[in-house]
C-alpha positions in Angstrom: 98.4 104.7 110.3 95.5 105.4 112.6 91.8 104.9 112.0 90.6 106.8 109.0 88.5 109.6 110.3 87.4 111.3 107.1 83.7 112.0 107.0 83.7 112.7 103.2 82.2 116.1 104.2 82.5 119.0 101.9 84.7 121.0 104.3 86.3 120.6 107.7 88.0 123.2 109.8 90.9 124.9 108.0 94.4 124.1 109.1 95.9 121.7 106.5 97.0 118.2 107.1 96.0 116.4 110.4 98.6 115.4 112.9 100.4 112.1 112.6 103.0 112.6 109.8 102.8 112.2 106.1 103.6 108.5 105.8 99.9 107.6 106.0 98.8 110.3 103.6 98.7 110.8 99.8 97.8 113.7 97.7 95.0 114.9 95.5 95.5 116.4 92.1 93.7 117.4 88.9 93.7 115.6 85.6 93.3 119.0 83.9 95.0 121.5 86.1 94.8 124.3 83.5 91.0 124.1 83.5 90.9 124.2 87.3 93.2 127.3 87.2 90.8 129.3 85.1 89.5 132.2 87.2 85.8 131.5 86.4 85.9 127.7 86.4 82.6 126.4 87.6 80.9 129.8 87.4 78.1 130.2 84.9 78.9 132.6 82.1 78.1 136.2 83.0 77.7 135.5 86.7 79.8 135.9 89.8 80.3 133.2 92.4 77.3 134.4 94.5 75.0 134.1 91.5 76.4 130.6 90.7 75.7 129.5 94.2 72.1 130.8 94.0 71.6 128.9 90.8 72.9 125.7 92.3 70.5 126.1 95.3 67.6 126.8 93.0 68.2 123.7 90.9 68.5 121.6 94.1 65.1 122.9 95.3 63.6 121.9 91.9 64.8 118.3 92.5 62.8 117.9 95.7 60.6 114.9 95.4 56.8 115.0 95.4 54.8 113.2 98.1 54.4 110.3 95.7 57.8 110.0 94.1 58.3 108.2 90.7 58.9 104.4 90.7 62.4 103.1 90.6 64.0 102.2 87.3 66.1 99.1 87.8 68.9 97.6 85.8 70.1 94.0 85.7 73.3 94.8 87.7 72.9 93.1 91.1 72.5 95.4 94.0 75.7 94.4 95.7 77.7 96.2 93.0 76.4 99.5 94.3 78.0 98.9 97.7 81.2 97.4 96.2 81.6 100.7 94.4 81.2 102.6 97.8 83.8 100.3 99.3 86.2 101.0 96.5 85.6 104.7 96.7 86.4 104.7 100.4 89.5 102.7 99.7 90.7 105.4 97.3 89.7 108.6 98.9 89.5 109.8 102.5 89.8 113.6 102.4 90.7 115.6 105.5 91.6 119.2 105.9 89.9 122.5 104.9 89.9 124.5 101.7 89.1 127.9 103.1 91.6 130.6 102.3 93.9 131.4 105.2 92.3 134.8 105.8 88.8 133.5 105.6 86.7 132.4 108.6 86.9 128.6 109.1 83.4 127.3 108.3 81.9 124.3 110.0 79.8 123.5 106.9 78.8 125.5 103.9 75.6 123.8 102.8 72.3 123.1 104.4 68.6 123.7 104.2 68.6 126.6 106.6 71.2 129.3 106.6 74.1 128.0 108.7 77.3 130.0 108.8 79.2 129.8 105.5 76.4 128.9 103.2 76.4 132.4 101.6 80.2 132.5 101.3 81.3 133.4 97.9 85.1 132.7 98.3 86.8 129.8 96.6 90.4 128.7 97.2 92.7 128.5 94.3 93.9 125.1 93.1 97.2 125.2 94.9 95.5 126.1 98.2 93.0 123.2 97.8 95.8 120.7 97.2 97.9 122.0 100.1 95.0 122.0 102.6 93.2 118.8 101.7 95.1 115.5 102.0 94.1 111.9 101.6 94.3 109.7 104.6 94.5 106.7 102.3 98.2 106.6 102.0 98.1 103.9 99.4 94.9 104.4 97.5 93.3 101.2 96.2 95.5 99.0 98.3 92.9 98.0 100.9 94.0 100.6 103.5 90.3 100.7 104.6 90.7 97.0 105.5 94.2 96.7 106.9 95.0 100.2 108.1 98.6 99.1 108.7 100.5 96.0 109.7 99.5 94.1 112.8 102.8 95.0 114.4 101.9 98.7 114.2 102.7 100.9 117.1 99.2 102.2 117.0 97.1 100.3 119.6 93.9 101.0 117.7 95.1 99.3 114.5 96.7 96.5 116.5 93.3 95.8 118.1 92.0 94.8 114.6 94.1 91.7 114.7 94.1 88.5 116.7 97.1 87.6 118.9 98.8 85.7 116.1 99.0 89.0 114.3 97.8 87.6 111.0 94.0 87.2 111.4 91.3 89.8 111.9 89.4 89.6 115.1 85.7 89.1 114.6 82.7 89.3 116.9 79.4 87.4 116.7 75.9 88.6 115.9 73.5 89.3 118.7 71.0 86.7 119.6 67.3 87.8 119.3 64.9 86.4 121.9 61.4 85.1 121.1 59.9 87.8 123.2 61.6 90.5 121.1 60.0 89.0 118.0 56.6 88.5 119.5 56.6 92.1 120.7 56.7 93.2 117.0 54.0 90.6 116.1 56.4 88.1 114.5 56.1 84.4 115.0 59.6 83.4 116.3 59.2 79.9 114.8 59.2 81.4 111.2 62.2 83.6 111.5 65.5 82.5 109.9 68.4 83.2 112.3 72.1 83.2 111.5 72.9 82.2 115.0 76.6 82.7 115.8 77.5 84.3 112.5 80.5 86.6 112.4 80.1 90.3 112.7 82.4 93.3 112.9 84.0 94.0 116.3 82.2 96.9 117.9 82.7 99.1 120.9 79.8 101.2 121.9 78.9 103.4 119.0 81.9 102.6 116.9 82.9 99.7 114.7 86.5 98.5 115.3 87.6 98.7 111.7 90.3 100.8 110.0 87.8 102.9 108.0 84.7 103.6 110.1 82.9 105.0 107.1 82.4 101.4 106.1 79.9 101.0 108.9 77.7 103.7 107.4 75.0 101.3 106.4 74.3 97.6 106.9 75.1 96.4 103.4 78.5 98.2 103.4 79.4 96.9 106.8 78.6 93.4 105.7 80.7 94.0 102.6 83.6 95.1 104.8 83.0 92.0 106.9 83.2 89.8 103.8 86.7 91.1 103.0 87.8 90.4 106.6 86.5 86.8 106.4 88.2 86.2 103.1 91.5 87.4 104.5 91.1 85.0 107.4 90.4 82.2 105.0 93.5 83.2 103.0 95.5 82.9 106.2 94.1 79.4 106.8 95.0 78.4 103.3 98.6 79.8 103.5 99.7 79.0 107.0 100.5 75.3 106.4 103.3 76.4 104.0 104.2 79.7 105.7 104.9 79.2 109.3 106.1 82.7 110.2 103.1 84.7 111.3 104.3 88.0 109.9 105.2 86.5 106.5 101.8 84.6 106.4 100.0 87.9 107.0 101.8 89.6 104.2 101.1 86.8 101.8 97.4 86.8 102.7 97.2 90.6 102.3 98.9 90.3 98.9 96.5 87.5 97.8 93.4 89.3 98.9 94.6 92.5 97.2 95.1 90.6 94.0 91.5 89.2 94.2 90.2 92.7 94.9 92.0 94.2 91.9 90.8 91.4 89.7 87.2 92.1 90.7 87.6 95.8 90.0 89.2 95.4 86.6 87.4 92.3 85.3 84.0 92.3 86.9 83.0 95.7 88.4 84.3 98.2 85.8 83.4 96.1 82.8 79.8 96.1 84.0 79.8 99.8 84.8 81.9 101.7 82.3 80.9 102.8 78.8 81.7 100.3 76.1 83.5 103.1 74.3 86.2 102.7 77.0 86.1 98.9 77.0 87.2 98.6 73.4 90.6 97.5 74.8 91.5 95.8 78.1 91.7 98.2 81.1 95.1 96.8 81.8 96.3 98.5 78.6 94.8 101.9 79.5 97.3 104.7 79.4 96.6 106.8 82.5 96.8 110.6 82.7 97.7 110.6 86.4 100.4 113.1 87.1 102.0 111.1 89.9 101.6 107.7 91.6 99.0 107.7 94.4 97.6 111.1 93.3 93.8 110.9 93.3 92.2 113.4 90.8 89.6 115.7 92.1 87.6 115.2 88.9 87.4 111.5 89.9 86.5 111.7 93.6 84.3 114.8 93.4 82.3 114.0 90.2 83.0 111.0 88.0 82.9 108.3 90.7 79.9 109.6 92.5 77.4 107.8 90.2 76.7 105.3 92.9 74.4 107.7 94.8 71.9 107.2 92.0 72.2 103.4 92.1 71.1 103.1 95.7 67.8 101.3 96.0 64.7 102.2 97.9 64.4 98.7 99.3 66.2 95.4 98.9 65.8 91.6 98.7 68.1 91.4 101.7 67.6 88.0 103.3 65.0 85.4 104.0 63.4 87.6 106.7 63.4 90.9 104.8 63.0 90.2 101.1 61.0 88.3 98.5 58.7 86.0 100.4 60.2 87.3 103.7 59.3 85.9 107.0 59.0 89.3 108.5 58.7 91.8 105.6 58.7 91.7 101.8 61.7 94.0 101.7 64.4 95.7 103.7 63.9 99.4 103.4 66.9 101.7 102.8 66.2 103.7 105.9 66.4 100.5 108.0 69.8 99.6 106.5 71.0 103.1 107.6 69.9 102.4 111.1 71.7 99.1 111.5 75.1 100.7 112.3 77.1 101.1 115.4 76.4 104.9 115.5 72.6 104.1 115.4 72.8 101.3 118.0 71.8 98.6 115.4 68.4 100.2 115.2 67.6 99.2 118.8 64.8 101.5 120.2 66.4 101.6 123.6 69.9 102.2 122.3 71.4 99.2 123.9 72.3 96.9 121.0 76.0 96.6 120.0 76.0 93.8 117.3 73.9 93.1 114.3 70.9 91.0 115.3 71.0 87.4 114.1 68.0 87.8 111.8 69.6 90.8 110.0 72.6 89.1 108.5 72.9 89.7 104.7 72.2 86.9 102.2 74.8 87.5 99.5 73.0 84.9 97.3 70.0 87.3 97.1 72.1 90.5 96.9 74.2 89.3 94.0 71.4 87.8 92.0 70.6 89.5 88.7 67.2 90.5 87.5 64.7 93.2 88.4 62.1 93.5 91.1 61.2 90.3 92.9 57.7 89.3 93.9 56.5 91.6 96.7 58.4 94.6 95.4 61.9 93.8 96.8 64.8 94.9 94.5 67.4 92.5 93.3 69.0 95.0 90.9 70.6 98.4 91.3 68.7 101.5 90.3 69.6 103.1 87.0 72.2 105.8 86.9 70.2 109.0 86.4 68.6 111.8 88.3 65.8 109.6 89.7 67.1 109.1 93.3 65.7 106.9 96.0 63.8 109.3 98.3 65.8 108.5 101.4 69.0 109.4 99.5 67.8 112.9 99.0 66.1 113.2 102.4 68.2 111.3 104.9 71.1 109.5 103.2 72.0 107.9 106.5 74.0 110.9 107.6 73.5 112.2 111.1 74.6 115.7 110.0 72.0 116.0 107.3 70.0 118.8 109.1 73.2 120.9 108.7 74.4 119.5 105.4 71.4 119.4 103.1 70.5 116.7 100.5 73.3 114.6 99.0 72.5 116.2 95.6 73.2 119.7 97.0 76.4 118.5 98.7 77.7 117.0 95.5 77.0 120.3 93.6 78.7 122.3 96.3 81.8 120.0 96.4 82.3 120.4 92.7 82.0 124.2 92.9 84.3 124.7 95.8 86.9 122.2 94.5 87.0 124.0 91.1 85.7 121.2 89.0 85.1 122.3 85.4 81.6 122.0 83.8 80.9 118.6 82.3 80.9 120.0 78.8 84.5 121.2 79.3 85.7 117.8 80.6 84.1 116.1 77.6 86.0 118.5 75.3 89.2 117.8 77.1 88.8 114.1 76.4 87.7 114.6 72.8 84.2 113.2 73.6 81.3 114.7 71.7 79.1 116.9 74.0 75.6 115.9 74.7 73.1 117.6 72.4 70.4 119.8 73.8 67.9 117.1 72.9 69.8 114.5 74.8 70.1 116.6 77.9 66.5 117.5 77.9 65.6 113.8 77.6 67.9 112.9 80.5 66.5 115.5 82.9 63.4 114.6 85.0 60.1 116.2 84.1 58.4 115.3 87.3 56.6 118.2 89.0 58.5 119.8 91.9 56.6 120.3 95.1 58.1 123.7 95.8 60.7 126.2 94.7 60.7 128.6 91.7 60.6 126.0 89.0 58.0 123.4 88.0 60.5 120.6 87.4 64.2 119.8 87.2 64.1 120.1 83.4 62.5 123.6 83.6 65.1 124.7 86.2 68.0 123.4 84.1 66.6 125.3 81.0 66.2 128.5 82.9 69.4 128.4 84.9 71.8 127.9 82.0 72.6 124.2 82.8 72.1 123.1 79.2 75.2 125.0 78.1 77.2 124.7 81.4 76.3 121.9 83.7 78.1 120.9 86.9 80.2 117.9 86.1 78.5 115.5 88.5 75.1 116.3 87.0 76.4 116.2 83.5 77.8 112.7 84.1 74.4 111.5 85.3 72.8 112.9 82.2 75.5 111.3 80.0 74.7 107.9 81.6 71.0 108.4 81.1 71.2 109.7 77.5 73.9 107.5 76.1 73.7 104.3 78.2 70.0 104.3 79.3 71.2 104.6 82.8 72.8 101.1 82.7 76.4 102.3 82.5 78.4 105.4 83.1 78.8 107.7 80.1 82.0 108.0 78.1 83.5 111.1 79.8 83.1 109.8 83.3 84.3 106.4 82.2 87.5 107.9 80.9 88.2 109.7 84.2 87.5 106.5 86.2 89.7 104.3 84.0 92.5 106.9 84.1 92.3 107.0 87.9 92.0 103.4 88.7 94.5 102.1 86.2 96.9 104.9 87.1 96.7 104.1 90.9 97.3 100.4 90.2 100.3 101.1 88.0 101.9 103.1 90.8 101.9 100.1 93.2 104.4 97.2 92.9 102.0 94.8 94.6 99.0 95.6 92.4 97.5 93.3 89.9 99.0 95.3 87.0 102.5 94.9 88.4 102.4 91.3 89.6 103.3 88.7 87.0 103.3 91.5 84.5 99.6 91.8 85.0 99.0 88.1 84.2 97.7 87.0 87.6 94.3 85.2 87.5 92.1 83.9 90.3 92.8 80.4 88.9 96.4 81.0 90.3 94.9 81.5 93.8 94.7 79.0 96.7 91.2 80.4 97.4 88.4 78.3 95.7 84.8 77.9 96.6 83.5 74.6 97.9 82.9 73.4 94.4 86.6 74.1 93.5 85.8 77.1 91.3 88.0 80.2 91.1 86.6 83.4 92.5 86.3 85.4 89.3 83.2 87.5 90.1 82.0 89.6 93.0 79.2 87.1 93.5 81.7 84.2 93.8 83.9 86.2 96.2 81.0 87.2 98.5 79.4 83.8 98.6 82.9 82.3 99.4 83.1 84.7 102.3 80.0 83.2 103.9 80.9 79.5 103.4 81.4 77.7 106.7 
């Protein structure tokens, strides 16, 4: 397996699977293939594909934020869970390939604020063409391919470079020192700054992080999440090597142990905090999945149901002692700053010369995993609610260098659903036997804020006029479902069923998953890994704090 190179873009050049063989790839599928095969799937009643595209564009224009956007609505879920969800998503899905029909021009991108080539295309591939041309670089979804890539004895020198000479530990770098002059130049008293001198960081070369899935260096919180998993693996090696002297065997045992902890967190901490309680009436381990085949990731999952995290992203964070509540430098870490602190953005260095995270920008997982709402000074400790009230930078920038060509993340998600033949949300609710949202519930879930431009006064007015109340793109419907039925604190019942189907199904397909080891009875109490107080790592908070222990 080579480095995962998926950009999670809507489309790439046509041509099917990338070079390198199929051993490192898995397939996508559909939970409801018959719905995806319907000729008019995703098209509004009485319209053709061109008119549907025009309506999607008009709705996106109505969601543009005013100069003074509405305040964030927070939930008690700690902010770290937003980025754990992103980490999980990357570990499940890494799409590459193109979905253009063979006789159609190969578009570079089909969405954007201007009129780039392909935006007006009305073609859509059929389901079989989509599945043949788009493959998943995560060969074993949900088995930490984003972390490990492959074994340390791989023939790929890039993956081999992830590991130390012993072949069982990850190589780590150190954060960059910050001089007093650099701090005084920005009017900060160096004596007051908290510095994590010598703290670990991802290995970086120029503008790239040396990690198996480079998408995990897309923002500073996510890269620090990835780093936490690397550090826990190394601690697992240290705990296991006294009893397992063979290096390769020790690596395999450490990988299995970290994977079990990871699956425990997903099934027993993350999803129980996120999914609708209507799905949690029985343990997730007992969920009967609809997956057609092992390792087959449903398009309904990756294109719609599991994209709720975009709404949870905060405008600013209680990040550490320097950038957070009572911060030595600022009262918060702004979202746009966290996008800049990546390898591709030179760690936010104005001269483009920085290669490692500066020592005063190391995350404090104690703050990021704390519950509660806004802290004094305005910094956020909780995730934002799951609804259509996005952080402005998510709609305007989203940390994506290709945004000028790709448009807002809202529009990208709408277009993905259309081009990948995802049924309307109401149809998916019917397929699961979930009662559809009423007109009153949908109207209450849609923003009434005044749009700064476009043909409609607000997203609510646009949805009314464009027919979204009867036929709503699945991703939007799932956000409305969360808002209407869960007050934005959880995912709604239809999306929750898709998520449970997918994650439980993927785990059941892997012999080394939590659901297959010890007949699903493994518990963190069975692990050698304990925090300094001797407690089992039963929550994301405990896991991340453990990763930072000396």
